[in-house]
MARZA-559262 format. One record per residue: residue number from 1; y, z, x of N, C-alpha, C in turn. Coordinates in pm, whole numbers. Example, Ala and Ser with C-alpha at 12.3 -4.5 7.8 and 13.67 -1.06 7.14 Angstrom:
<recs>
(1, (-569, 780, 1319), (-450, 780, 1230), (-330, 780, 1320));
(2, (-225, 708, 1285), (-106, 714, 1367), (3, 787, 1290));
</recs>
This chain:
<recs>
(1, (8474, 7374, 6246), (8568, 7340, 6354), (8710, 7327, 6285));
(2, (8793, 7408, 6339), (8930, 7411, 6282), (9025, 7310, 6346));
(3, (9025, 7305, 6475), (9125, 7220, 6542), (9065, 7137, 6656));
(4, (9111, 7017, 6667), (9064, 6914, 6757), (9181, 6842, 6817));
(5, (9168, 6812, 6947), (9262, 6715, 7008), (9178, 6605, 7075));
(6, (9208, 6485, 7040), (9138, 6371, 7104), (9250, 6288, 7163));
(7, (9234, 6264, 7294), (9341, 6195, 7368), (9285, 6125, 7488));
(8, (9353, 6023, 7524), (9323, 5963, 7654), (9380, 6061, 7763));
(9, (9322, 6082, 7878), (9381, 6169, 7975), (9519, 6131, 8019));
(10, (9550, 6005, 8025), (9685, 5960, 8061), (9793, 6009, 7958));
(11, (9751, 6005, 7834), (9843, 6050, 7725), (9857, 6200, 7735));
(12, (9751, 6278, 7755), (9757, 6419, 7764), (9842, 6458, 7887));
(13, (9821, 6393, 7996), (9903, 6422, 8118), (10048, 6398, 8095));
(14, (10079, 6282, 8027), (10223, 6255, 7999), (10276, 6359, 7909));
(15, (10210, 6414, 7810), (10260, 6513, 7722), (10279, 6642, 7805));
(16, (10190, 6678, 7893), (10197, 6796, 7978), (10315, 6779, 8079));
(17, (10329, 6669, 8141), (10447, 6646, 8225), (10583, 6662, 8157));
(18, (10587, 6612, 8035), (10703, 6618, 7950), (10725, 6769, 7921));
(19, (10626, 6844, 7881), (10638, 6987, 7851), (10681, 7064, 7975));
(20, (10627, 7026, 8089), (10671, 7087, 8213), (10814, 7065, 8242));
(21, (10859, 6945, 8224), (10999, 6908, 8249), (11087, 6978, 8153));
(22, (11041, 7009, 8023), (11128, 7071, 7926), (11108, 7232, 7934));
(23, (11034, 7275, 8043), (11004, 7415, 8055), (10927, 7479, 7942));
(24, (10836, 7396, 7887), (10757, 7430, 7766), (10603, 7426, 7803));
(25, (10572, 7420, 7928), (10433, 7399, 7965), (10343, 7520, 7930));
(26, (10392, 7642, 7942), (10320, 7757, 7900), (10283, 7749, 7756));
(27, (10386, 7718, 7674), (10367, 7705, 7528), (10259, 7599, 7492));
(28, (10268, 7481, 7567), (10181, 7369, 7545), (10032, 7411, 7576));
(29, (10019, 7488, 7694), (9885, 7529, 7728), (9834, 7632, 7628));
(30, (9922, 7720, 7574), (9878, 7814, 7472), (9830, 7746, 7354));
(31, (9893, 7630, 7312), (9850, 7556, 7194), (9716, 7493, 7230));
(32, (9700, 7441, 7347), (9566, 7380, 7375), (9453, 7484, 7380));
(33, (9486, 7601, 7420), (9380, 7712, 7427), (9340, 7748, 7290));
(34, (9413, 7722, 7182), (9381, 7755, 7052), (9286, 7656, 6983));
(35, (9268, 7536, 7048), (9181, 7431, 6990), (9035, 7468, 7009));
(36, (8954, 7425, 6910), (8809, 7441, 6922), (8747, 7335, 7005));
(37, (8807, 7215, 7007), (8749, 7103, 7089), (8859, 7009, 7138));
(38, (8848, 6979, 7264), (8935, 6881, 7331), (8852, 6763, 7377));
(39, (8891, 6652, 7336), (8818, 6525, 7383), (8908, 6446, 7469));
(40, (8859, 6424, 7599), (8934, 6336, 7688), (8859, 6201, 7691));
(41, (8916, 6106, 7624), (8845, 5981, 7609), (8890, 5879, 7716));
(42, (8794, 5819, 7780), (8809, 5717, 7874), (8883, 5762, 8009));
(43, (8832, 5867, 8054), (8874, 5915, 8190), (8840, 5816, 8292));
(44, (8941, 5789, 8375), (8916, 5698, 8490), (8972, 5559, 8490));
(45, (9029, 5525, 8376), (9080, 5385, 8379), (9204, 5374, 8452));
(46, (9288, 5493, 8453), (9405, 5493, 8524), (9407, 5613, 8612));
(47, (9421, 5596, 8753), (9422, 5718, 8833), (9539, 5804, 8798));
(48, (9521, 5935, 8810), (9626, 6035, 8778), (9710, 6052, 8903));
(49, (9838, 6082, 8884), (9929, 6123, 8994), (9872, 6259, 9040));
(50, (9925, 6306, 9157), (9886, 6431, 9203), (9921, 6541, 9105));
(51, (10038, 6535, 9055), (10078, 6640, 8955), (9997, 6634, 8828));
(52, (9965, 6509, 8788), (9886, 6484, 8670), (9746, 6529, 8690));
(53, (9689, 6508, 8806), (9555, 6554, 8833), (9545, 6709, 8833));
(54, (9645, 6776, 8879), (9637, 6919, 8876), (9649, 6972, 8731));
(55, (9735, 6906, 8654), (9746, 6949, 8513), (9614, 6922, 8431));
(56, (9548, 6810, 8463), (9418, 6784, 8399), (9319, 6883, 8441));
(57, (9321, 6920, 8568), (9231, 7027, 8610), (9260, 7158, 8541));
(58, (9384, 7188, 8511), (9416, 7305, 8433), (9359, 7309, 8307));
(59, (9354, 7190, 8234), (9294, 7172, 8102), (9142, 7203, 8114));
(60, (9073, 7150, 8220), (8937, 7163, 8234), (8907, 7309, 8267));
(61, (8994, 7369, 8350), (8967, 7509, 8392), (8994, 7606, 8274));
(62, (9090, 7575, 8187), (9120, 7657, 8076), (9004, 7645, 7969));
(63, (8946, 7531, 7956), (8842, 7517, 7862), (8710, 7581, 7908));
(64, (8688, 7591, 8040), (8569, 7639, 8098), (8519, 7773, 8031));
(65, (8407, 7772, 7975), (8339, 7878, 7899), (8423, 7943, 7790));
(66, (8531, 7872, 7745), (8608, 7923, 7637), (8595, 7842, 7510));
(67, (8609, 7707, 7526), (8592, 7622, 7412), (8540, 7486, 7459));
(68, (8503, 7407, 7367), (8432, 7281, 7392), (8523, 7169, 7449));
(69, (8472, 7096, 7536), (8548, 6989, 7602), (8448, 6874, 7611));
(70, (8487, 6749, 7563), (8411, 6633, 7574), (8490, 6535, 7656));
(71, (8420, 6475, 7752), (8482, 6374, 7844), (8397, 6247, 7836));
(72, (8468, 6139, 7802), (8393, 6008, 7805), (8455, 5927, 7920));
(73, (8363, 5856, 7987), (8405, 5773, 8108), (8297, 5677, 8142));
(74, (8336, 5573, 8201), (8233, 5471, 8256), (8212, 5507, 8409));
(75, (8276, 5599, 8457), (8265, 5633, 8599), (8152, 5727, 8629));
(76, (8072, 5704, 8733), (7981, 5811, 8776), (8057, 5918, 8853));
(77, (7998, 6029, 8868), (8064, 6144, 8924), (8120, 6117, 9061));
(78, (8049, 6028, 9143), (8094, 6009, 9280), (8221, 5932, 9289));
(79, (8262, 5870, 9175), (8393, 5793, 9167), (8508, 5871, 9104));
(80, (8479, 5996, 9064), (8588, 6071, 9001), (8708, 6104, 9103));
(81, (8676, 6109, 9225), (8776, 6135, 9327), (8890, 6024, 9318));
(82, (8854, 5906, 9285), (8949, 5801, 9273), (9048, 5829, 9165));
(83, (9012, 5909, 9061), (9094, 5940, 8948), (9175, 6071, 8982));
(84, (9106, 6167, 9030), (9170, 6297, 9060), (9240, 6310, 9200));
(85, (9205, 6217, 9281), (9274, 6209, 9409), (9222, 6299, 9521));
(86, (9172, 6410, 9490), (9136, 6508, 9594), (8984, 6543, 9575));
(87, (8909, 6541, 9684), (8762, 6581, 9677), (8746, 6718, 9634));
(88, (8842, 6808, 9683), (8832, 6950, 9646), (8860, 6975, 9497));
(89, (8965, 6914, 9447), (9000, 6922, 9309), (8886, 6862, 9217));
(90, (8835, 6746, 9258), (8722, 6683, 9185), (8606, 6763, 9184));
(91, (8568, 6826, 9300), (8451, 6915, 9313), (8461, 7027, 9215));
(92, (8581, 7095, 9220), (8603, 7209, 9134), (8602, 7175, 8983));
(93, (8656, 7058, 8947), (8655, 7006, 8805), (8510, 6987, 8763));
(94, (8438, 6914, 8847), (8301, 6876, 8813), (8206, 7002, 8801));
(95, (8236, 7102, 8890), (8166, 7227, 8885), (8181, 7294, 8744));
(96, (8301, 7295, 8707), (8330, 7361, 8572), (8272, 7274, 8452));
(97, (8285, 7145, 8463), (8240, 7056, 8356), (8092, 7052, 8348));
(98, (8028, 7052, 8457), (7880, 7036, 8449), (7796, 7164, 8437));
(99, (7863, 7279, 8455), (7801, 7407, 8429), (7772, 7435, 8283));
(100, (7655, 7444, 8243), (7621, 7461, 8100), (7664, 7348, 8011));
(101, (7642, 7235, 8055), (7690, 7115, 7973), (7567, 7026, 7937));
(102, (7594, 6934, 7853), (7504, 6826, 7815), (7566, 6700, 7857));
(103, (7496, 6620, 7941), (7542, 6494, 7987), (7461, 6390, 7918));
(104, (7533, 6311, 7841), (7477, 6195, 7769), (7511, 6065, 7845));
(105, (7411, 6001, 7905), (7437, 5882, 7975), (7378, 5766, 7902));
(106, (7459, 5668, 7880), (7408, 5540, 7819), (7409, 5422, 7915));
(107, (7322, 5338, 7891), (7317, 5217, 7978), (7309, 5105, 7887));
(108, (7352, 4991, 7938), (7340, 4862, 7857), (7472, 4792, 7852));
(109, (7470, 4681, 7781), (7589, 4601, 7775), (7696, 4666, 7677));
(110, (7820, 4648, 7707), (7923, 4697, 7626), (7912, 4642, 7485));
(111, (7919, 4725, 7391), (7921, 4679, 7252), (8031, 4592, 7218));
(112, (8147, 4618, 7287), (8268, 4526, 7254), (8240, 4382, 7307));
(113, (8189, 4376, 7422), (8151, 4249, 7489), (8045, 4179, 7407));
(114, (7945, 4253, 7363), (7835, 4198, 7280), (7893, 4140, 7153));
(115, (7979, 4218, 7089), (8042, 4172, 6963), (8130, 4047, 6986));
(116, (8208, 4042, 7094), (8287, 3924, 7125), (8204, 3802, 7148));
(117, (8088, 3817, 7213), (7999, 3703, 7227), (7947, 3656, 7094));
(118, (7909, 3751, 7010), (7855, 3714, 6877), (7961, 3645, 6798));
(119, (8086, 3685, 6798), (8190, 3622, 6725), (8217, 3481, 6783));
(120, (8215, 3471, 6915), (8244, 3340, 6973), (8132, 3242, 6930));
(121, (8006, 3277, 6936), (7900, 3195, 6886), (7915, 3158, 6734));
(122, (7957, 3255, 6660), (7973, 3232, 6515), (8087, 3132, 6497));
(123, (8199, 3147, 6566), (8310, 3057, 6553), (8272, 2917, 6601));
(124, (8192, 2910, 6707), (8151, 2777, 6763), (8066, 2705, 6666));
(125, (7977, 2779, 6605), (7887, 2712, 6493), (7968, 2669, 6376));
(126, (8068, 2740, 6333), (8152, 2703, 6224), (8230, 2572, 6259));
(127, (8287, 2573, 6375), (8364, 2447, 6420), (8276, 2326, 6440));
(128, (8154, 2338, 6478), (8071, 2226, 6503), (8009, 2179, 6368));
(129, (8000, 2269, 6270), (7943, 2233, 6138), (8049, 2159, 6054));
(130, (8180, 2190, 6078), (8286, 2123, 6006), (8331, 1992, 6067));
(131, (8287, 1965, 6188), (8329, 1841, 6254), (8247, 1723, 6218));
</recs>
């Protein structure tokens, strides 16, 4: 693998909006198209603006059957409309993403929450043993 871009969707959208405003969007898209893998990490924590959702769809559409795209999210597919804003756009994005894909679904407690609880218990034991 030669080139990889890992980004939160909000960061990628901000870069694309900036490139659009600077009239450099075609150049930016061309650079994205050269990547072997694009990772969109934590899709759905912040809803995209209408313009941002369209740009994100462009990334998904450009990657479709050309290069690898990884999307991480805590949202089930039925909630993606809340992020992309339009049922039509969401349907088209999911159609491209789920065609010939591997979906890895995990269940269980957040490892961050589990770690925080473990640290809290450890700190509590230390404070009671020194008292």
